[in-house]
N, C-alpha and C positions, 0 to 999 in steps of 0.2 A: 676957474681953467674952462675955455670952452668944451663944446662936446666932440669936435673932432679931435681937438687934443688928449682930451679923455677917451677916446676910443685908441687911437695911436699906441698909448700906454698901454692898455687894457690886452691888446692885439699883443705887444710885448712878453706881456706876463700872462697867457690866458690858463686858467684852471689844468687843463692837460700838461701845459708846460713847468707849472708847480707841482703839479703830481708827479713829475717823469723826476723833479730832483729830488723830493722827498722818497720814491723810489729807489732810485742813485744811491741816497744818505742809507736807510737801511739795508740795501744791499753790502754797501761797507759793513757796517757795523756789525751784519751775520755773519763777513768774511772775517773779521777777529783776529786781523792782522797787525792792530796794533794797541796796544794796554786800553787806550781809551774806549775802542770798538768792542773790546772785550767787557768793558765796566759800562758801558751803555749794553750792549747785549743780554749782561746781565740782569740790567733792571729794568729790560724788555718783556725777557723771560717770565719776570717774577711775575708784571705787569699781566701777561698771557693768564697766570697760572690764578691769579686773584681773580681773573674777568671771569674765571671760568670755565671748562671745556662746554661746546657744544656743537651741532652738528654746521653751525655757520661760519665758526674759528676753528675749527678740528686741523682746515691745511694748514692752518697760522703753526699751529703743533706740530705737522709734519716735518713741516719747511726749518722750525727751529732744531728738529733731527739733526740735519747736515751739518750742523756748526759743532765743529770738531774742536769742542773745548767742553770739556768737564764741568766747569764753575759754571759755565750754562746751562749746562744740564740738569744739574745738581738744583738749580735756580726754579725751571721748568716743574721737575718734579718736587721738590719743598718734598715733608715727609709723607709723599704718599708711595706705593708698593710700586716700583717702573714696570712689572709685568701687567698692572692693572690699570697704567695710566690713562690709555684710550679706550678701557673696556665700557665704557657709555655710548663708544659707538659705535651704531650696527656693522658688521662689515658688509660693506659694499665694496663694488670694482676698482673704486677709485684708491682707496684704502690700499686694496690687495695691492694693485699695482705698485704703488708707491713703496709700502713695505717690502715688496720683494727689488726695484730698482733700487735703494738704500742695502741691501744685502750686496746686491750686485756691486756696488759702487765701494764699499769695504771691503779692504784687505782684511786676511786673518788679524788678529791681534789690533787692527790700525783703528779700532772706534774702542769707546767707553764701554765697559761692559754693562753698564744701567740703561745705554742706551740701545744695547742690540738687546736687551731683555724685554725694551717697551715694543720693537718690534716682534721678537718673539710672541710676547702677551696678543700683539694682535693676529698672529698665522694660528697658533694655540684654541683661541675662539673661536676664530673663524674655520677650522678645521676639525673645530670637535666634532661633527657629523662631515668625515669627508665627501660622500658624493653630495651633500648640499654648499660643501667650499668651494667643489670644483665645478658646479654651476654657477657660482660668482666669479669665479676666477680659475681659468683654466690654466692648470702650474704646467710648466714645460720641463724638460730633463735639464734644460739650462737652471733655468730654477731652482730646482735639487741643490743640483749642484752649487749653488750659489749660496742656498741655506748649508748646506753641509761641510762647505770649507771654512765655517764658522766654529766646527766641533773641534775643542782641543782636548789632543786624545791622550796628553800628559796631566790632566784635569780628573779624568775620568769619569764613571756615570753620572757622579755624586755631586759632580759640580750644577750649580741650576738652568745654568745656559745650556750645557751641555746636553741637561735631563729634558729639555724644553726642546731641542733641536732632535732630540731624538725622539720624542713622544710624538713632534709633527709629524714626523721622517714614518713611523708607526703609522700613523694614520693614511698619510698618502700611500703607503706603501698594501694598508688594506684594501686598496682600489683592483690590486692584481688578482686576475680570474674575476673581477665583475661584472664586464665589460666585452665588446668584441672590438673596441674602439682601439687602435694599434697603440696612437698617442698617449692615449690611459697607460695602457699594458706597458710600455717601454719607460713612462715616470715612474708608474710605481715600480715596476722592478729595480729603478736604479735607486729608489727608496730604499729598498730594502737592501739591497747590495752593498751602499753607504755606511748601515748599520750594521752590518757585516765585519766592513772592516774594521770599523771602528774598535768592535767587541772581539777582533781576532787580532794578538797582542803581533802573531806573527805577519801582520798584511800591513801594507803602510797605505796612508790615504791616497798619494799620489797615483799609487797603481788603480782606483777607483775614478778619482775626482781629476778633472784635467790640470798638470803640475801648474803651469799659468796664473792659474784660482789661486792657487796656495801659499805663492809669495806673501811673507809676513809683511808685516808693521807694525810700527807705534804707537799708538795715538801721544801718550807723554810727550813724547819728543818732538813734535810739530805745534804742541799748545804755547800760547802765551798766556802766560798769568796775569790776572789784575793785581794794581798797588792798594785798591781796596773794595772788600767785599760790605757794602749794606747789609744791615738787617734789614 
């Protein structure tokens, strides 16, 4: 084959165009809209887990948390405690920004409880010292509301996810009265108010959190089950 012909073929399928096709296929797989995609995503999640979490690949783990399929999430977690899945990654702005984005995108009840537990584990670690956590990521009132909306009052404070959310709200609320920054004060007061409304059986959560955020969903109703799950 002459060099000019070879160059024409290479130009038609450059490395960039091949990569675009690969990315498109991966996105379709992660979308989990077919049985085949679900089974492929399960295998991909298992591959990531066995590869090991590190500072170079943790954004891929975060990307998989967007998958609304509990079989995929179980494959990513394995036998690890979901609260500790991302514990080896030091809290940083990117990690916390994406954690709050996920909380914002999910409807109450519309996400697998283990997936929620993974994000709560990240926030609990980041705000073990509220001031240090806030320096990494400036939590807003909207962030607090999107955290509080995932409280399930019917399950009570002994539910692991409820307990973790209440703990995070308590730590954020502890910032009240510690600064002259009005944004921090308002955020901290809202965190404390959400806790109060949760514990007071006479109060409704929609009276402290915007009702539009409390629209419930059901993660199971949206799932497509795999036909085969390989060990």
